[in-house]
C-alpha positions in Angstrom: 0.0 0.0 0.0 1.4 3.3 -1.0 1.8 6.0 1.6 0.3 9.3 0.4 2.6 12.3 0.0 3.3 14.4 3.0 1.3 17.7 3.0 3.1 21.0 3.2 3.2 23.2 6.3 -0.1 25.0 7.0 -0.1 28.5 8.5 -3.3 29.4 10.4 -3.6 33.1 11.2 -5.4 34.6 14.1 -6.8 38.1 14.5 -5.3 40.4 17.2 -4.9 38.9 20.6 -7.5 36.1 20.2 -7.4 32.3 19.8 -10.6 32.0 17.9 -10.4 30.4 14.4 -11.9 32.1 11.4 -13.9 30.2 8.8 -10.9 30.3 6.5 -8.8 28.7 9.3 -11.4 25.9 9.7 -11.3 25.2 6.0 -7.5 25.1 6.0 -7.6 22.5 8.8 -10.3 20.5 7.1 -8.3 20.5 3.9 -5.2 19.3 5.8 -7.2 16.6 7.6 -8.4 15.1 4.3 -4.8 14.5 3.4 -4.0 12.8 6.8 -4.7 9.4 8.3 -4.8 8.0 11.8 -1.1 7.0 11.2 0.0 10.6 10.5 2.1 12.6 13.0 1.8 16.4 13.1 3.7 19.1 14.9 1.9 22.3 15.9 3.5 25.5 17.0 1.4 28.4 18.4 2.7 31.9 18.2 1.9 35.1 20.2 4.2 38.0 20.8 5.2 38.1 24.4 2.2 36.0 25.6 2.9 32.4 26.5 -0.6 31.6 27.5 -2.1 32.8 24.2 0.6 31.1 22.1 -0.1 27.8 24.0 -3.9 28.3 23.6 -3.6 28.8 19.8 -1.7 25.6 19.5 -4.3 23.7 21.5 -7.2 25.2 19.6 -5.7 24.1 16.3 -5.0 20.6 17.8 -8.6 20.2 18.9 -10.1 21.4 15.6 -7.8 19.1 13.6 -8.7 16.2 15.8 -12.4 16.7 15.2 -11.7 15.7 11.6 -9.0 13.0 12.0 -7.3 11.4 15.0 -3.6 12.0 14.5 -0.6 11.8 16.7 0.3 15.3 17.8 3.1 17.1 19.4 2.8 20.8 20.1 4.7 23.8 21.5 4.6 27.5 21.5 6.8 30.5 20.7 6.5 34.1 22.1 9.5 35.8 20.5 7.7 36.5 17.3 5.5 38.9 15.5 3.2 36.2 14.2 -0.4 35.9 15.4 -0.7 32.3 14.1 -0.1 28.6 14.5 1.7 26.3 12.1 0.9 22.7 11.4 3.7 20.6 10.0 3.2 16.9 9.0 6.1 14.9 10.3 5.0 11.5 8.9 2.2 9.9 7.0 2.5 6.4 8.5 
């Protein structure tokens, strides 16, 4: 059985100092989920300038939404030395 190609990194943007996902962000995660399987492993990084709690929450929000579509293995972390109001999802393996 052929392993599907690994999807590229997905950048999910947030507005201001919030952790709520937009409709576009949900669609991005749904599109990614359709390319993954339960054997996939993803790495999520939440970003928020100078705000550890917000950066962590952004990573966790992305994790929960992604897992509503497909159960994948996930590792996550956060970064605060940044200008990004975002989270990234990188597929580490497809199985």
